All heavy atoms as TSV, in Angstrom:
chain	resi	resn	atom	element	x	y	z
A	1	MET	N	N	-34.812	-59.757	-20.161
A	1	MET	CA	C	-33.477	-58.997	-20.477
A	1	MET	C	C	-32.713	-59.812	-21.553
A	1	MET	O	O	-32.540	-61.000	-21.381
A	1	MET	CB	C	-32.664	-58.743	-19.178
A	1	MET	CG	C	-31.464	-57.980	-19.470
A	1	MET	SD	S	-30.370	-57.676	-17.929
A	1	MET	CE	C	-31.589	-56.727	-16.851
A	2	THR	N	N	-32.173	-59.027	-22.519
A	2	THR	CA	C	-31.454	-59.857	-23.575
A	2	THR	C	C	-30.187	-60.113	-22.970
A	2	THR	O	O	-29.616	-59.724	-21.998
A	2	THR	CB	C	-31.233	-58.860	-24.764
A	2	THR	OG1	O	-30.423	-57.866	-24.350
A	2	THR	CG2	C	-32.570	-58.295	-25.267
A	3	GLU	N	N	-29.481	-61.155	-23.751
A	3	GLU	CA	C	-28.172	-61.670	-23.348
A	3	GLU	C	C	-27.291	-60.525	-23.443
A	3	GLU	O	O	-26.224	-60.428	-22.488
A	3	GLU	CB	C	-27.805	-62.817	-24.237
A	3	GLU	CG	C	-26.611	-63.575	-23.781
A	3	GLU	CD	C	-26.956	-64.315	-22.483
A	3	GLU	OE1	O	-28.070	-64.660	-22.154
A	3	GLU	OE2	O	-25.975	-64.339	-21.690
A	4	ASN	N	N	-27.213	-59.601	-24.480
A	4	ASN	CA	C	-26.264	-58.483	-24.592
A	4	ASN	C	C	-26.561	-57.497	-23.327
A	4	ASN	O	O	-25.495	-57.175	-22.836
A	4	ASN	CB	C	-26.496	-57.814	-25.853
A	4	ASN	CG	C	-26.072	-58.476	-27.002
A	4	ASN	OD1	O	-25.144	-59.352	-26.820
A	4	ASN	ND2	N	-26.458	-58.091	-28.187
A	5	ALA	N	N	-27.723	-57.261	-22.890
A	5	ALA	CA	C	-27.885	-56.408	-21.756
A	5	ALA	C	C	-27.370	-57.103	-20.456
A	5	ALA	O	O	-26.828	-56.337	-19.694
A	5	ALA	CB	C	-29.435	-56.129	-21.640
A	6	LYS	N	N	-27.509	-58.425	-20.323
A	6	LYS	CA	C	-27.004	-59.030	-19.233
A	6	LYS	C	C	-25.541	-58.965	-19.232
A	6	LYS	O	O	-24.833	-58.708	-18.091
A	6	LYS	CB	C	-27.316	-60.541	-19.218
A	6	LYS	CG	C	-28.866	-60.771	-18.852
A	6	LYS	CD	C	-29.075	-62.299	-18.962
A	6	LYS	CE	C	-30.648	-62.490	-18.800
A	6	LYS	NZ	N	-30.917	-64.011	-19.008
A	7	LYS	N	N	-24.773	-58.960	-20.359
A	7	LYS	CA	C	-23.321	-58.857	-20.426
A	7	LYS	C	C	-22.959	-57.442	-20.063
A	7	LYS	O	O	-21.878	-57.263	-19.397
A	7	LYS	CB	C	-22.852	-59.196	-21.838
A	7	LYS	CG	C	-22.975	-60.693	-22.175
A	7	LYS	CD	C	-22.577	-60.977	-23.599
A	7	LYS	CE	C	-22.770	-62.385	-23.932
A	7	LYS	NZ	N	-22.355	-62.594	-25.286
A	8	ILE	N	N	-23.694	-56.454	-20.475
A	8	ILE	CA	C	-23.380	-55.013	-20.032
A	8	ILE	C	C	-23.443	-54.972	-18.676
A	8	ILE	O	O	-22.483	-54.231	-17.897
A	8	ILE	CB	C	-24.330	-54.098	-20.829
A	8	ILE	CG1	C	-23.937	-54.104	-22.296
A	8	ILE	CG2	C	-24.148	-52.669	-20.270
A	8	ILE	CD1	C	-24.964	-53.331	-23.285
A	9	PHE	N	N	-24.540	-55.430	-18.005
A	9	PHE	CA	C	-24.658	-55.321	-16.558
A	9	PHE	C	C	-23.515	-56.018	-15.736
A	9	PHE	O	O	-22.906	-55.563	-14.767
A	9	PHE	CB	C	-25.962	-55.771	-16.133
A	9	PHE	CG	C	-27.127	-54.784	-16.127
A	9	PHE	CD1	C	-28.007	-54.922	-17.233
A	9	PHE	CD2	C	-27.334	-53.725	-15.199
A	9	PHE	CE1	C	-28.933	-53.857	-17.385
A	9	PHE	CE2	C	-28.262	-52.870	-15.326
A	9	PHE	CZ	C	-29.198	-52.964	-16.453
A	10	GLU	N	N	-23.220	-57.187	-16.241
A	10	GLU	CA	C	-22.013	-57.922	-15.614
A	10	GLU	C	C	-20.813	-57.235	-15.878
A	10	GLU	O	O	-19.943	-57.091	-14.819
A	10	GLU	CB	C	-21.989	-59.261	-16.277
A	10	GLU	CG	C	-20.945	-60.187	-15.765
A	10	GLU	CD	C	-20.954	-61.662	-16.329
A	10	GLU	OE1	O	-21.957	-62.009	-16.653
A	10	GLU	OE2	O	-19.927	-62.036	-16.638
A	11	LEU	N	N	-20.509	-56.648	-16.881
A	11	LEU	CA	C	-19.259	-55.820	-17.195
A	11	LEU	C	C	-19.203	-54.711	-16.192
A	11	LEU	O	O	-18.207	-54.359	-15.567
A	11	LEU	CB	C	-19.175	-55.319	-18.607
A	11	LEU	CG	C	-18.001	-54.598	-18.995
A	11	LEU	CD1	C	-16.738	-55.362	-18.862
A	11	LEU	CD2	C	-18.086	-54.059	-20.370
A	12	VAL	N	N	-20.328	-54.072	-16.033
A	12	VAL	CA	C	-20.407	-52.770	-15.227
A	12	VAL	C	C	-20.120	-53.199	-13.702
A	12	VAL	O	O	-19.382	-52.592	-12.945
A	12	VAL	CB	C	-21.755	-51.995	-15.378
A	12	VAL	CG1	C	-21.857	-51.015	-14.242
A	12	VAL	CG2	C	-21.824	-51.394	-16.727
A	13	GLU	N	N	-20.882	-54.271	-13.316
A	13	GLU	CA	C	-20.709	-54.729	-11.859
A	13	GLU	C	C	-19.335	-55.297	-11.597
A	13	GLU	O	O	-18.939	-55.323	-10.505
A	13	GLU	CB	C	-21.640	-55.904	-11.689
A	13	GLU	CG	C	-23.065	-55.508	-11.756
A	13	GLU	CD	C	-24.180	-56.425	-11.711
A	13	GLU	OE1	O	-23.749	-57.717	-11.701
A	13	GLU	OE2	O	-25.431	-56.158	-11.633
A	14	ASN	N	N	-18.557	-55.664	-12.628
A	14	ASN	CA	C	-17.110	-56.230	-12.298
A	14	ASN	C	C	-16.030	-55.157	-12.727
A	14	ASN	O	O	-14.928	-55.490	-12.711
A	14	ASN	CB	C	-16.939	-57.390	-13.205
A	14	ASN	CG	C	-17.662	-58.600	-12.793
A	14	ASN	OD1	O	-17.828	-58.907	-11.510
A	14	ASN	ND2	N	-18.429	-59.296	-13.649
A	15	THR	N	N	-16.410	-53.879	-13.059
A	15	THR	CA	C	-15.547	-52.795	-13.332
A	15	THR	C	C	-15.369	-51.863	-11.990
A	15	THR	O	O	-16.325	-51.634	-11.363
A	15	THR	CB	C	-15.961	-51.994	-14.418
A	15	THR	OG1	O	-16.166	-52.896	-15.621
A	15	THR	CG2	C	-14.949	-50.868	-14.837
A	16	ASP	N	N	-14.199	-51.558	-11.755
A	16	ASP	CA	C	-13.886	-50.747	-10.532
A	16	ASP	C	C	-14.521	-49.309	-10.678
A	16	ASP	O	O	-14.442	-48.796	-11.748
A	16	ASP	CB	C	-12.326	-50.597	-10.434
A	16	ASP	CG	C	-11.945	-49.868	-9.299
A	16	ASP	OD1	O	-11.902	-48.564	-9.330
A	16	ASP	OD2	O	-11.652	-50.411	-8.204
A	17	LEU	N	N	-15.190	-48.962	-9.510
A	17	LEU	CA	C	-15.957	-47.716	-9.766
A	17	LEU	C	C	-14.960	-46.550	-10.067
A	17	LEU	O	O	-15.388	-45.615	-10.726
A	17	LEU	CB	C	-16.531	-47.402	-8.323
A	17	LEU	CG	C	-17.865	-48.072	-8.055
A	17	LEU	CD1	C	-18.330	-47.788	-6.587
A	17	LEU	CD2	C	-18.994	-47.682	-8.953
A	18	GLU	N	N	-13.806	-46.426	-9.601
A	18	GLU	CA	C	-12.923	-45.447	-9.842
A	18	GLU	C	C	-12.576	-45.430	-11.343
A	18	GLU	O	O	-12.539	-44.260	-11.960
A	18	GLU	CB	C	-11.606	-45.544	-8.995
A	18	GLU	CG	C	-10.736	-44.272	-9.213
A	18	GLU	CD	C	-11.183	-43.063	-8.581
A	18	GLU	OE1	O	-12.211	-43.155	-7.864
A	18	GLU	OE2	O	-10.678	-41.977	-8.921
A	19	ILE	N	N	-12.446	-46.580	-11.975
A	19	ILE	CA	C	-12.305	-46.554	-13.479
A	19	ILE	C	C	-13.399	-46.055	-14.198
A	19	ILE	O	O	-13.200	-45.188	-15.056
A	19	ILE	CB	C	-11.870	-47.868	-13.941
A	19	ILE	CG1	C	-10.557	-48.446	-13.351
A	19	ILE	CG2	C	-11.863	-48.180	-15.412
A	19	ILE	CD1	C	-10.247	-49.878	-13.539
A	20	LEU	N	N	-14.671	-46.334	-13.824
A	20	LEU	CA	C	-15.849	-45.765	-14.529
A	20	LEU	C	C	-15.848	-44.275	-14.280
A	20	LEU	O	O	-16.233	-43.639	-15.282
A	20	LEU	CB	C	-17.045	-46.473	-13.852
A	20	LEU	CG	C	-17.460	-47.838	-14.385
A	20	LEU	CD1	C	-18.572	-48.455	-13.566
A	20	LEU	CD2	C	-17.685	-47.905	-15.809
A	21	ARG	N	N	-15.543	-43.878	-13.126
A	21	ARG	CA	C	-15.687	-42.452	-12.934
A	21	ARG	C	C	-14.614	-41.618	-13.733
A	21	ARG	O	O	-15.162	-40.618	-14.281
A	21	ARG	CB	C	-15.524	-42.142	-11.324
A	21	ARG	CG	C	-15.712	-40.721	-10.921
A	21	ARG	CD	C	-15.260	-40.391	-9.471
A	21	ARG	NE	N	-13.715	-40.521	-9.395
A	21	ARG	CZ	C	-12.855	-39.674	-9.745
A	21	ARG	NH1	N	-13.294	-38.532	-10.234
A	21	ARG	NH2	N	-11.530	-39.852	-9.474
A	22	LYS	N	N	-13.505	-42.088	-13.626
A	22	LYS	CA	C	-12.392	-41.377	-14.562
A	22	LYS	C	C	-12.822	-41.512	-16.045
A	22	LYS	O	O	-12.439	-40.585	-16.785
A	22	LYS	CB	C	-11.000	-42.174	-14.204
A	22	LYS	CG	C	-10.393	-41.638	-12.845
A	22	LYS	CD	C	-9.132	-42.406	-12.666
A	22	LYS	CE	C	-8.568	-42.014	-11.407
A	22	LYS	NZ	N	-7.097	-42.636	-11.173
A	23	GLN	N	N	-13.154	-42.607	-16.529
A	23	GLN	CA	C	-13.508	-42.616	-17.892
A	23	GLN	C	C	-14.647	-41.686	-18.305
A	23	GLN	O	O	-14.638	-41.015	-19.337
A	23	GLN	CB	C	-14.062	-44.105	-18.277
A	23	GLN	CG	C	-12.893	-45.125	-18.413
A	23	GLN	CD	C	-13.366	-46.505	-18.701
A	23	GLN	OE1	O	-14.512	-46.824	-18.425
A	23	GLN	NE2	N	-12.564	-47.221	-19.317
A	24	ALA	N	N	-15.594	-41.509	-17.443
A	24	ALA	CA	C	-16.831	-40.525	-17.537
A	24	ALA	C	C	-16.201	-39.162	-17.552
A	24	ALA	O	O	-16.531	-38.405	-18.352
A	24	ALA	CB	C	-17.836	-40.812	-16.548
A	25	PHE	N	N	-15.377	-38.809	-16.600
A	25	PHE	CA	C	-14.929	-37.502	-16.571
A	25	PHE	C	C	-14.027	-37.206	-17.698
A	25	PHE	O	O	-13.866	-35.935	-18.035
A	25	PHE	CB	C	-14.383	-37.192	-15.171
A	25	PHE	CG	C	-15.346	-36.913	-14.132
A	25	PHE	CD1	C	-15.538	-37.802	-13.056
A	25	PHE	CD2	C	-16.123	-35.747	-14.151
A	25	PHE	CE1	C	-16.402	-37.694	-12.179
A	25	PHE	CE2	C	-17.023	-35.545	-13.157
A	25	PHE	CZ	C	-17.194	-36.515	-12.219
A	26	ASN	N	N	-13.356	-38.030	-18.261
A	26	ASN	CA	C	-12.316	-37.778	-19.180
A	26	ASN	C	C	-12.832	-38.051	-20.670
A	26	ASN	O	O	-12.212	-37.673	-21.609
A	26	ASN	CB	C	-11.061	-38.745	-19.143
A	26	ASN	CG	C	-10.247	-38.386	-17.860
A	26	ASN	OD1	O	-10.006	-37.161	-17.606
A	26	ASN	ND2	N	-9.764	-39.355	-17.221
A	27	GLU	N	N	-14.178	-38.462	-20.812
A	27	GLU	CA	C	-14.791	-38.602	-22.061
A	27	GLU	C	C	-15.149	-37.294	-22.732
A	27	GLU	O	O	-15.783	-36.420	-22.068
A	27	GLU	CB	C	-15.942	-39.586	-22.002
A	27	GLU	CG	C	-16.734	-39.749	-23.194
A	27	GLU	CD	C	-15.857	-40.446	-24.262
A	27	GLU	OE1	O	-15.280	-41.442	-24.042
A	27	GLU	OE2	O	-15.687	-39.844	-25.365
A	28	LYS	N	N	-14.757	-37.097	-23.955
A	28	LYS	CA	C	-15.021	-35.934	-24.644
A	28	LYS	C	C	-16.359	-35.901	-25.236
A	28	LYS	O	O	-17.034	-34.807	-25.276
A	28	LYS	CB	C	-14.019	-35.571	-25.765
A	28	LYS	CG	C	-12.554	-35.645	-25.356
A	28	LYS	CD	C	-12.210	-34.421	-24.561
A	28	LYS	CE	C	-10.757	-34.189	-24.402
A	28	LYS	NZ	N	-10.432	-34.279	-22.893
A	29	ASP	N	N	-16.784	-36.969	-25.750
A	29	ASP	CA	C	-18.245	-37.136	-26.372
A	29	ASP	C	C	-19.263	-37.081	-25.307
A	29	ASP	O	O	-19.281	-37.858	-24.309
A	29	ASP	CB	C	-18.212	-38.407	-27.071
A	29	ASP	CG	C	-19.604	-38.560	-27.847
A	29	ASP	OD1	O	-20.636	-38.640	-27.093
A	29	ASP	OD2	O	-19.465	-38.664	-29.140
A	30	GLU	N	N	-20.098	-36.035	-25.309
A	30	GLU	CA	C	-21.181	-35.823	-24.331
A	30	GLU	C	C	-22.050	-36.990	-24.146
A	30	GLU	O	O	-22.449	-37.349	-23.026
A	30	GLU	CB	C	-21.940	-34.655	-24.631
A	30	GLU	CG	C	-22.913	-34.151	-23.563
A	30	GLU	CD	C	-23.537	-32.831	-23.936
A	30	GLU	OE1	O	-22.881	-31.901	-24.453
A	30	GLU	OE2	O	-24.769	-32.795	-23.454
A	31	ASP	N	N	-22.514	-37.685	-25.141
A	31	ASP	CA	C	-23.316	-38.886	-25.082
A	31	ASP	C	C	-22.688	-39.954	-24.468
A	31	ASP	O	O	-23.332	-40.574	-23.599
A	31	ASP	CB	C	-23.921	-39.268	-26.503
A	31	ASP	CG	C	-24.852	-38.148	-27.134
A	31	ASP	OD1	O	-25.479	-37.493	-26.353
A	31	ASP	OD2	O	-24.941	-38.262	-28.326
A	32	LYS	N	N	-21.489	-40.195	-24.735
A	32	LYS	CA	C	-20.779	-41.328	-24.025
A	32	LYS	C	C	-20.489	-40.939	-22.631
A	32	LYS	O	O	-20.550	-41.818	-21.738
A	32	LYS	CB	C	-19.452	-41.522	-24.892
A	32	LYS	CG	C	-19.584	-42.152	-26.228
A	32	LYS	CD	C	-18.195	-42.385	-26.846
A	32	LYS	CE	C	-18.326	-42.903	-28.165
A	32	LYS	NZ	N	-17.018	-42.985	-28.872
A	33	GLN	N	N	-20.220	-39.723	-22.375
A	33	GLN	CA	C	-20.036	-39.295	-21.061
A	33	GLN	C	C	-21.256	-39.500	-20.129
A	33	GLN	O	O	-21.118	-40.080	-19.060
A	33	GLN	CB	C	-19.618	-37.832	-20.921
A	33	GLN	CG	C	-19.239	-37.354	-19.564
A	33	GLN	CD	C	-18.844	-35.846	-19.417
A	33	GLN	OE1	O	-19.479	-35.040	-20.072
A	33	GLN	NE2	N	-17.773	-35.644	-18.775
A	34	GLU	N	N	-22.465	-39.138	-20.699
A	34	GLU	CA	C	-23.623	-39.349	-19.861
A	34	GLU	C	C	-23.865	-40.895	-19.695
A	34	GLU	O	O	-24.317	-41.341	-18.662
A	34	GLU	CB	C	-24.733	-38.812	-20.719
A	34	GLU	CG	C	-24.873	-37.302	-20.683
A	34	GLU	CD	C	-26.033	-36.782	-21.508
A	34	GLU	OE1	O	-27.017	-37.525	-21.786
A	34	GLU	OE2	O	-25.911	-35.611	-21.864
A	35	LEU	N	N	-23.603	-41.689	-20.691
A	35	LEU	CA	C	-23.719	-43.296	-20.507
A	35	LEU	C	C	-22.804	-43.720	-19.446
A	35	LEU	O	O	-23.283	-44.581	-18.601
A	35	LEU	CB	C	-23.388	-43.921	-21.936
A	35	LEU	CG	C	-23.540	-45.426	-21.860
A	35	LEU	CD1	C	-24.866	-45.962	-21.401
A	35	LEU	CD2	C	-23.195	-46.042	-23.136
A	36	LEU	N	N	-21.564	-43.211	-19.447
A	36	LEU	CA	C	-20.622	-43.800	-18.500
A	36	LEU	C	C	-20.938	-43.362	-17.072
A	36	LEU	O	O	-20.922	-44.079	-16.110
A	36	LEU	CB	C	-19.144	-43.339	-18.851
A	36	LEU	CG	C	-18.457	-43.934	-20.082
A	36	LEU	CD1	C	-17.296	-43.036	-20.576
A	36	LEU	CD2	C	-18.199	-45.304	-19.742
A	37	MET	N	N	-21.488	-42.088	-16.979
A	37	MET	CA	C	-21.938	-41.577	-15.697
A	37	MET	C	C	-23.128	-42.481	-15.141
A	37	MET	O	O	-23.249	-42.728	-13.971
A	37	MET	CB	C	-22.366	-40.115	-15.734
A	37	MET	CG	C	-21.041	-39.218	-15.682
A	37	MET	SD	S	-19.975	-39.409	-14.214
A	37	MET	CE	C	-21.028	-39.119	-12.851
A	38	ALA	N	N	-23.992	-42.736	-16.078
A	38	ALA	CA	C	-25.187	-43.545	-15.613
A	38	ALA	C	C	-24.662	-44.918	-15.145
A	38	ALA	O	O	-25.370	-45.455	-14.185
A	38	ALA	CB	C	-26.235	-43.767	-16.791
A	39	MET	N	N	-23.726	-45.530	-15.898
A	39	MET	CA	C	-23.208	-46.799	-15.475
A	39	MET	C	C	-22.471	-46.680	-14.045
A	39	MET	O	O	-22.742	-47.562	-13.199
A	39	MET	CB	C	-22.198	-47.317	-16.535
A	39	MET	CG	C	-22.861	-47.700	-17.870
A	39	MET	SD	S	-21.797	-47.835	-19.178
A	39	MET	CE	C	-20.507	-48.976	-18.735
A	40	TYR	N	N	-21.765	-45.645	-13.948
A	40	TYR	CA	C	-21.156	-45.356	-12.602
A	40	TYR	C	C	-22.160	-45.284	-11.452
A	40	TYR	O	O	-22.055	-45.816	-10.498
A	40	TYR	CB	C	-20.253	-44.152	-12.738
A	40	TYR	CG	C	-19.683	-43.658	-11.407
A	40	TYR	CD1	C	-18.685	-44.274	-10.754
A	40	TYR	CD2	C	-20.333	-42.512	-10.826
A	40	TYR	CE1	C	-18.203	-43.787	-9.458
A	40	TYR	CE2	C	-19.875	-42.017	-9.521
A	40	TYR	CZ	C	-18.824	-42.719	-8.941
A	40	TYR	OH	O	-18.228	-42.226	-7.663
A	41	GLU	N	N	-23.106	-44.509	-11.766
A	41	GLU	CA	C	-24.083	-44.154	-10.648
A	41	GLU	C	C	-24.939	-45.461	-10.358
A	41	GLU	O	O	-25.433	-45.657	-9.261
A	41	GLU	CB	C	-25.063	-43.039	-11.122
A	41	GLU	CG	C	-24.421	-41.707	-11.203
A	41	GLU	CD	C	-25.223	-40.590	-11.713
A	41	GLU	OE1	O	-26.261	-40.732	-12.325
A	41	GLU	OE2	O	-24.611	-39.429	-11.737
A	42	TYR	N	N	-25.212	-46.201	-11.413
A	42	TYR	CA	C	-25.958	-47.509	-11.191
A	42	TYR	C	C	-25.160	-48.408	-10.305
A	42	TYR	O	O	-25.745	-48.897	-9.264
A	42	TYR	CB	C	-26.242	-48.173	-12.583
A	42	TYR	CG	C	-26.579	-49.767	-12.307
A	42	TYR	CD1	C	-27.789	-50.112	-11.975
A	42	TYR	CD2	C	-25.530	-50.775	-12.545
A	42	TYR	CE1	C	-28.064	-51.504	-11.879
A	42	TYR	CE2	C	-25.832	-51.983	-12.351
A	42	TYR	CZ	C	-27.124	-52.525	-11.952
A	42	TYR	OH	O	-27.391	-53.775	-11.760
A	43	GLU	N	N	-23.924	-48.595	-10.619
A	43	GLU	CA	C	-22.979	-49.440	-9.765
A	43	GLU	C	C	-22.787	-48.784	-8.354
A	43	GLU	O	O	-22.753	-49.603	-7.360
A	43	GLU	CB	C	-21.637	-49.730	-10.548
A	43	GLU	CG	C	-20.691	-50.664	-9.870
A	43	GLU	CD	C	-21.370	-52.086	-9.542
A	43	GLU	OE1	O	-22.459	-52.376	-10.215
A	43	GLU	OE2	O	-20.911	-52.743	-8.739
A	44	LEU	N	N	-22.671	-47.563	-8.340
A	44	LEU	CA	C	-22.396	-46.904	-6.953
A	44	LEU	C	C	-23.614	-47.230	-6.036
A	44	LEU	O	O	-23.504	-47.592	-5.001
A	44	LEU	CB	C	-22.195	-45.497	-7.067
A	44	LEU	CG	C	-22.136	-44.672	-5.786
A	44	LEU	CD1	C	-20.764	-45.102	-5.077
A	44	LEU	CD2	C	-21.979	-43.180	-6.153
A	45	GLY	N	N	-24.888	-47.007	-6.638
A	45	GLY	CA	C	-26.095	-47.265	-6.016
A	45	GLY	C	C	-26.301	-48.806	-5.495
A	45	GLY	O	O	-26.684	-49.052	-4.429
A	46	ARG	N	N	-25.896	-49.565	-6.404
A	46	ARG	CA	C	-25.893	-51.041	-6.075
A	46	ARG	C	C	-25.093	-51.489	-4.915
A	46	ARG	O	O	-25.356	-52.149	-4.144
A	46	ARG	CB	C	-25.556	-51.827	-7.371
A	46	ARG	CG	C	-25.881	-53.360	-7.314
A	46	ARG	CD	C	-25.477	-54.054	-8.507
A	46	ARG	NE	N	-24.162	-54.164	-8.621
A	46	ARG	CZ	C	-23.359	-55.232	-7.969
A	46	ARG	NH1	N	-24.073	-55.934	-7.215
A	46	ARG	NH2	N	-22.138	-55.355	-8.062
A	47	LYS	N	N	-23.762	-50.877	-5.021
A	47	LYS	CA	C	-22.822	-51.156	-4.019
A	47	LYS	C	C	-23.305	-50.598	-2.620
A	47	LYS	O	O	-23.208	-51.200	-1.507
A	47	LYS	CB	C	-21.467	-50.734	-4.233
A	47	LYS	CG	C	-20.781	-51.457	-5.337
A	47	LYS	CD	C	-19.385	-51.117	-5.563
A	47	LYS	CE	C	-18.869	-51.928	-6.838
A	47	LYS	NZ	N	-17.822	-52.848	-6.519
A	48	GLN	N	N	-23.946	-49.393	-2.639
A	48	GLN	CA	C	-24.456	-48.809	-1.400
A	48	GLN	C	C	-25.602	-49.643	-0.851
A	48	GLN	O	O	-25.629	-49.808	0.388
A	48	GLN	CB	C	-24.979	-47.338	-1.746
A	48	GLN	CG	C	-24.004	-46.322	-2.026
A	48	GLN	CD	C	-24.343	-44.950	-2.481
A	48	GLN	OE1	O	-25.498	-44.922	-3.033
A	48	GLN	NE2	N	-23.673	-44.011	-2.282
A	49	LYS	N	N	-26.371	-50.048	-1.645
A	49	LYS	CA	C	-27.554	-50.989	-1.169
A	49	LYS	C	C	-26.946	-52.251	-0.537
A	49	LYS	O	O	-27.453	-52.725	0.444
A	49	LYS	CB	C	-28.554	-51.466	-2.279
A	49	LYS	CG	C	-29.379	-50.391	-2.792
A	49	LYS	CD	C	-30.269	-50.862	-4.011
A	49	LYS	CE	C	-31.084	-49.759	-4.471
A	49	LYS	NZ	N	-31.754	-50.127	-5.748
A	50	GLU	N	N	-25.866	-52.815	-1.050
A	50	GLU	CA	C	-25.356	-53.961	-0.477
A	50	GLU	C	C	-24.820	-53.596	0.991
A	50	GLU	O	O	-25.014	-54.459	1.928
A	50	GLU	CB	C	-24.008	-54.396	-1.264
A	50	GLU	CG	C	-24.326	-55.221	-2.610
A	50	GLU	CD	C	-23.187	-55.622	-3.287
A	50	GLU	OE1	O	-22.003	-55.467	-2.820
A	50	GLU	OE2	O	-23.308	-56.066	-4.565
A	51	VAL	N	N	-24.183	-52.406	1.199
A	51	VAL	CA	C	-23.636	-52.184	2.509
A	51	VAL	C	C	-24.641	-51.876	3.335
A	51	VAL	O	O	-24.722	-52.320	4.470
A	51	VAL	CB	C	-22.718	-50.894	2.353
A	51	VAL	CG1	C	-22.345	-50.261	3.621
A	51	VAL	CG2	C	-21.422	-51.092	1.554
A	52	ILE	N	N	-25.736	-51.165	3.037
A	52	ILE	CA	C	-26.945	-50.827	3.814
A	52	ILE	C	C	-27.714	-52.066	4.274
A	52	ILE	O	O	-28.195	-52.155	5.376
A	52	ILE	CB	C	-27.841	-49.912	3.247
A	52	ILE	CG1	C	-27.202	-48.514	2.965
A	52	ILE	CG2	C	-29.171	-49.760	3.841
A	52	ILE	CD1	C	-27.957	-47.491	2.087
A	53	ASN	N	N	-27.710	-53.102	3.374
A	53	ASN	CA	C	-28.353	-54.409	3.650
A	53	ASN	C	C	-27.674	-55.366	4.601
A	53	ASN	O	O	-28.134	-56.367	4.970
A	53	ASN	CB	C	-28.883	-54.937	2.450
A	53	ASN	CG	C	-30.038	-54.257	1.798
A	53	ASN	OD1	O	-30.825	-53.666	2.413
A	53	ASN	ND2	N	-29.980	-54.256	0.400
A	54	ARG	N	N	-26.418	-54.954	5.049
A	54	ARG	CA	C	-25.564	-55.867	5.855
A	54	ARG	C	C	-26.199	-55.833	7.145
A	54	ARG	O	O	-26.623	-54.820	7.560
A	54	ARG	CB	C	-24.095	-55.378	5.737
A	54	ARG	CG	C	-23.431	-55.639	4.482
A	54	ARG	CD	C	-22.045	-55.306	4.695
A	54	ARG	NE	N	-21.407	-55.398	3.292
A	54	ARG	CZ	C	-20.227	-54.750	2.887
A	54	ARG	NH1	N	-19.609	-53.995	3.907
A	54	ARG	NH2	N	-19.704	-54.957	1.823
A	55	LYS	N	N	-26.193	-56.883	7.768
A	55	LYS	CA	C	-26.692	-57.147	9.147
A	55	LYS	C	C	-25.982	-56.136	10.060
A	55	LYS	O	O	-26.699	-55.685	11.063
A	55	LYS	CB	C	-26.566	-58.663	9.611
A	55	LYS	CG	C	-27.376	-58.891	10.823
A	55	LYS	CD	C	-27.034	-60.390	10.985
A	55	LYS	CE	C	-28.139	-60.869	12.035
A	55	LYS	NZ	N	-28.035	-62.372	12.220
A	56	GLU	N	N	-24.767	-56.033	10.043
A	56	GLU	CA	C	-23.927	-55.167	10.944
A	56	GLU	C	C	-23.967	-53.700	10.735
A	56	GLU	O	O	-23.536	-52.806	11.388
A	56	GLU	CB	C	-22.536	-55.581	11.068
A	56	GLU	CG	C	-21.724	-55.501	9.789
A	56	GLU	CD	C	-21.847	-56.560	8.844
A	56	GLU	OE1	O	-22.417	-57.777	9.027
A	56	GLU	OE2	O	-21.314	-56.576	7.639
A	57	PHE	N	N	-24.671	-53.331	9.573
A	57	PHE	CA	C	-24.872	-51.861	9.320
A	57	PHE	C	C	-25.759	-51.086	10.311
A	57	PHE	O	O	-26.794	-51.454	10.577
A	57	PHE	CB	C	-25.333	-51.654	7.884
A	57	PHE	CG	C	-25.477	-50.173	7.378
A	57	PHE	CD1	C	-24.395	-49.492	6.864
A	57	PHE	CD2	C	-26.731	-49.543	7.444
A	57	PHE	CE1	C	-24.449	-48.188	6.621
A	57	PHE	CE2	C	-26.810	-48.143	7.092
A	57	PHE	CZ	C	-25.654	-47.495	6.639
A	58	ILE	N	N	-25.182	-50.105	10.912
A	58	ILE	CA	C	-25.884	-49.240	11.840
A	58	ILE	C	C	-25.796	-47.778	11.498
A	58	ILE	O	O	-24.739	-47.293	11.098
A	58	ILE	CB	C	-25.367	-49.439	13.119
A	58	ILE	CG1	C	-25.520	-50.991	13.650
A	58	ILE	CG2	C	-26.095	-48.515	14.257
A	58	ILE	CD1	C	-24.798	-51.321	15.008
A	59	ILE	N	N	-26.954	-47.067	11.469
A	59	ILE	CA	C	-26.910	-45.677	11.150
A	59	ILE	C	C	-26.676	-44.932	12.394
A	59	ILE	O	O	-27.106	-45.154	13.502
A	59	ILE	CB	C	-28.315	-45.191	10.590
A	59	ILE	CG1	C	-28.420	-45.983	9.188
A	59	ILE	CG2	C	-28.337	-43.722	10.404
A	59	ILE	CD1	C	-29.748	-45.650	8.590
């Protein structure tokens, strides 16, 4: 992974999910909106995995 890609992932991981979601929904440019939604969904999935993998998580 390139250094720039690592920085993007780090930025996404450190951005509040609500901010990403709002930016995506308010973006007028369709391509940018798709990118922001992909970033939001990536981070949402990552956080969900963290919760599921906790020892105290019970279904």
